[in-house]
N, C-alpha and C positions, 0 to 999 in steps of 0.2 A: 859375309852374310848380307851386308848392306848392298853389295853389288848384285847378289841374287835377287833380293827384294826389288831392286830397281829394274832388273831385267823382266821380272814377272809383271810389274806395273806397266812397263812399256808394252809387253805382249797383250795385256788386257786392254790397254788403250787402243792398240792397233786393231784388235778384234772389234771393239765398239765402233771405231771410226769407219772401218772398211767392210763390216758385215752389212748385208742388205737390211733395211729397216723392216720390222715386223709389227703387225697389229695383233688383233685378238686371235684366238684359236679358231680353226675352221670347224664349223658344225658337222662336217662330213668326215674329217680325218682326225680331229683332235690335235692337229699340228698347227704351229704358228703360221699365220698368213701374212705375206708381205703387204705393206701398207698400200702398194699400188696394184693389189690384186683386183680382178674384174668384179668379183663378188655378185655375179648374176649366174645362177646355175643353168647350165646348158646340158641337155641330154641328147645324145646322138645314137641313132640306130645304125649299127655297124655290121657289115657283111662278115659272116663267119664261115663262109664256104667259098674261099677265094683261092685262085691259083698262085702258089708261091707266097713269099712273105711280103704281102702288099698292104697289110693293115697298118694304119698310122694313128698315133695319138693315145693309144690305150695305156701307155706307160705313164701318162700324165693324168689319167682319170682317177678320181677320188673313190668312186664306187662303180662297179660294173655288175650288171645282171646278165646271166646267160639264160635265154629262153628257148625252149623247143618250139620249132615251127612245124613245117610239114616234111614228110619223108625222112625222118630221123636226123635232120640237120638242125642247127641252132643259130640264133641271131643274138647279138650283143646290144645291150642298152647301157651306154657309158655316161657317167656324170662328170662334168668338168666344172670346177668352181675356182680353186686357187690359181690355176693356170689353164688358159684355153690355148691349145697348140695352134700353130698356123696351118697344120694339115691334119684333118680328122676324116677317117673313112676306111674303106669305101662305105658310103651312105646307102642304105637300102630302105625298103618300104616298111610302113608301120602296121602293127596288129593292134586290136582293141586293147588287149591287156598291157601292151607296152605304153599306149597312150595313157591308160589309167595309172600306170606306175610313174610316168612323168608328171602327172597331176599331183601325185603324192608328194613330190619334191618341189612343186610349184616352179618347174623348170621350163625353159624354152626348148621345144622339141625340134630337132633337125631330122628330116626324113625325105624320102623320094617316093611320093605316092603312098598309098595305103590299101589294105584290103577293104571290101565293102563295110565290114564291121569296124575297121579302123577309122574310116571317114565318118561313119555314123557317130562313133564315140567322140571324135574331134569336134564335130558340130554340136553334139549334145552338151559337152562339158565346157566348150569354148576355151580350150587350152591355147596358150601362146605357142605357135609353131611356125616353122619355116619349111615349106614343101617345095622341092625342086620343080615340081610340075607347075607351080604357080609363082614362086619367088626365086627363079633360077639365078638371079643376080647374086645370091648368097652362096652359090655353089660353082664348082668348075669341074670339067672333065680332064683327066690325064690321058692324052691320046696314045701314050706309050703302053697303056694297059687296055685289056679287052673289056668292052661293055658287057654286062651292066656293072662290072666290078671296078669301075674307074671314076666314080663320082666322089668328090671330096668337098669339104668345107673347112672352115677354120677362122681364127681370130681376124685376119684382115678382111674377111668377107662378111662377117657378122658384127663387126665393131660398132658401126653406126646404128644398127638396129638395137643392139644391147644398150647403147648409150641412152636410148629413150625409154628403157624399162625401169619401173619403180619396184624395188625388191627389198623386203625386210627379212634378213636371214633368221632362221630358227635358232633357239638357244643351243641345241645339239641334236643331231640325229640319233646318236647312241650315247649311253654313259661310258665314257672312256676311262680306262685304267691308267694310273700314273706309273705303274711298274709292269714290265712285260717280260719278266724272267720266269722261265718254266720252273715249277717246283718238283718236276719228276727227274730222277736220275737218268732215265732213258725215255725218249718219246714213245707214247703209246699209239700215236697215229703218224707214222712216218710217211705212209703212202695212202692217198685217197683216190679211188678210181670210180668214175661215173661212165657207164656204158649207155650212151644215148642211142647208139645203133652199132652194127658191126663195123661201120666205116667212120664212126665218130666216138672215139673213146678218149675221155678227158681224164687227166691224172694230175695230182698235185703232190709234189715230193718235198718233204720238210728238210731244210738244211739247218741243223742245229747250230752250226758254227756261224751262220749268218742270221738266224732267228726269223726266217720267213719261209713260205712255201713257194716253190717254182712250178709253173704250169707247163704241162706237156699235153700234146694232142697226138694220138695214135703212136705213142712211144717216142716222139721227138719233142724237144723243147719248143714251146710256143714263142717264136721270134718275130719281132715286128720289122717293118721296112727299114728302120734305122739301126737294126741289129740288136735292139734292146730285148731282153727276156721279160716275161711277165712275172712279177714278184708280188706276193700277196701276204699281208699281215693277218687278216681275218678271212676265213673261208666259211661260208654259210651254205648248207644244203637245206633247201626249203621244199618239202614234199607237198605236191598239190594234186588236185583232181583235174584231169584233162579229158577232152572228148573231141573226136573228129566232127566238124560242123558243116563241111561242104564237100562237093565232088572233087575239088582240087586236093583235098586232104588237109586243109588248114585246121588248126586246133583251136578249141576254146580252152582257156586256162583260167581256173577259178582261184582268184587271189583274195577272195573274201572269206570270212569265217576263221577257221583255225585248222591246224594240222601238225604233224610231227616235224621236228627240226633237229639238225645236228650242226654244231659250230666247232671249228677247229682253230686253235691258237697255240703257238709255242709247242707244238707236238702233242697237245692235250685235246681231249674230246669232251664236249659239253652237249648232252642230249636234253631236249626240251620241246617247246611248243611255240609255233608262231600264231599270232592273233591279229586280225584285221577287221575293224568295225568302222564303217563310215569312211570319210575322206582323209582321216589322219594317218599317222605313221603305222606301218606294220611293226608290231612289237615282237621281240624275240625273248622268250622266257625260259628259264631253266626249270628243272624238275620240281622245284619248290615254288614256282610261279613268280620268281624275281627276274627283273630285267637283267639280261646278260651284259656284263661289261666287255667292251671291245678294246683291243690294243689300238693305240694311236697309230694311224697309218692307213694303208689301202685295204679295201674290202671287196671281195668278189662274192656274189650271191648266186648260187646255182638253183634255178627253178626246175625241179625234177619231178616228172610224173610219178605218182604213187605206183609202186610195183616195179619201177625201173631199177636195174641192178646197180648198187653202190657198194663198194668194198673199202674197208679201212681197218 
């Protein structure tokens, strides 16, 4: 008995001594943050119409938004906070609604140019941003890939810039649950499918033995450049009003006001409403008007035009 207690004590001491030091919980994931974390939020606009598995960094993102752009394609806006990877991209141009979303997080925005509306919004709200068109020293081209799908950034390229930023983290982006075990004997939402276009069908499949959703695109797992799949602890579908605003087919996306919402966690479905008033957070409310609690972990938020086909 004494020997067993001694072994347990030694094991606990080993864990304490050799585990990485952690600080407070992340306001964006609810998970512990290493004390040497960068703690300046960075949001990158990432190409989602790329040849092959050339996306990098998304597996380290705390929160990812998927936005419709033109022609039925989408673009990603990824938030990095606890860990900023050395390779993020491919980086693409900004739209006005992506800029507004980066302001909501008080984040430094990485992008390569912008639409006319995107530049107007950047200048109007004076958001911290690094644009490859004007601050190219913070980006690099991978010549093994075809332009424009070959622009990247990452921690070594933005470290000095972030060191000069003053940032006070919010208390919490979401109210996080302390327990993430499904109460259902069988998941009621095993598969969620979003049809952005005939050539862009996004699916999330719940893996109950793992406790997360895995992301698929056009029937295939969404795999990154490093071979990592996309794993999601909280999936949000936020239905919004959109309209074509120019001859190129660019969209206007209305992120103000309110609209219907569906949240998926642990194989369960929560229907509710999103609410956005002023520059603060977009709130996610259940049918009783209460803030929805999120699982600690990674969150993907799908911005879906009203009337778009979604199945679950």
